[in-house]
N, C-alpha and C positions, 0 to 999 in steps of 0.2 A: 785610185785616188779621190780624194772629193770633191764637187764640183770648186767649193769656196775656200777646199785646200789651194789646190792648182791656181783659180784665182790672188789667191793670197800670196803665194810662192812668185805669181808670174810678180806682182805691185813692190816684192818684197826687190830682186830680180833686176825691174825696171830704173830702181836707181842706186842700184851699183857700181861702183866703176867698173871694168872691163877686168881688172886683175882682182879686182874681187869676184866676179862673176867664174874667173876659173878656174881664183879659188874653191868654191862655193861648188865648180862641176868636179872638181880633185877630191872631196870631201868627199861627193855624196858616192862617185866610182869607188871610192872606197869602204865607204856601208858597202855599197850593193857589193864587191868585192871577199870584204867581212862573212859578210853573212855566209855567201858558195862554198866558201872554205871551210870552214866547219864543221869537223868531223861532225855526216848526227849521230846522238847516240846510239849503243845499241841493247840490245833486251840483253837483261841480265838471268841470265837460267837459270831456275832455281828451284828446281823436285817440288811436285806437288809430294808432302808426307800423306802415311798414311791415317785419316781421322784426325784431318781438319777439320774447325771449326769451321765458319762462314769467316765470323769475324778476319781472322788468324789468315783466309785465304785470301780476305779484302787488301790486305796489310801483302804478303806476298804480293802477289798483283799487282802492286802498285809498286812495288820494288822492281817487279823484272820491266815495267813498264813504266819509263822513267821520266821519257817521252811525252807524255800525252794527259792533258788538258786537267787537269781531275778536281774540280768544279763538277764540267757535268758527264764525269763519269761517274761522281759519287751521286750526283740526281739520279743516276738508273742504274745504279748499285744498289742506293736504299732501298727503292722498289723492292730490287730482287729480297734485300732482307727481311722489308714487311713480310713478301709474300712468307718468309724462309719462319718468320718470330708469330705470326697474325692466322696464317692458313695450313702450319703442319707440312710444309715441302720438305722434304729430307734437305738434309747439308747436303747431298754428293750431290743433287742433282741443282743442287743453289750455285754453288761450286762450280761442277757444266757448266750453266751458262753465264757465271760471273767470265771463266773461263772463254766463256764464247763474244764476251761483248768487247771485254778489254782484248783480245784479236782481232776482232771488224772494226774494233777503233787503232790500231798501229795499222791496219790496213787501211787503211783513210788518211790516218800518220800521214804515209808512207808518201802513199796519193799523191798528195799536198804537196810535201815535200819536195817529190819529181815532177812537180808540175811547177815550183815558184822559182820563176831564176835565175 
């Protein structure tokens, strides 16, 4: 939490009654417990078809890893797509790189989830 948020929270707490502080603490515990109790999304195993296009591979991998942030993935995936389209990289090689990218991002996501309280 940023220092400014901590100061604002402290200022809010300072003007609350004891009962209101207890309610705020109960709510904070509820939020914490709800997050850790939520089941982690699982990978949807979608087999790689023969002769898959790069676009369809991106769609398949997005469905396979629904928990990943699409914005950062699409930024990197678009670079791989550009290499395929503009520089003639084969579909097979591009899809292999896309799969490696998604697997790597999934491993990072798992580590972040495991490290969060």
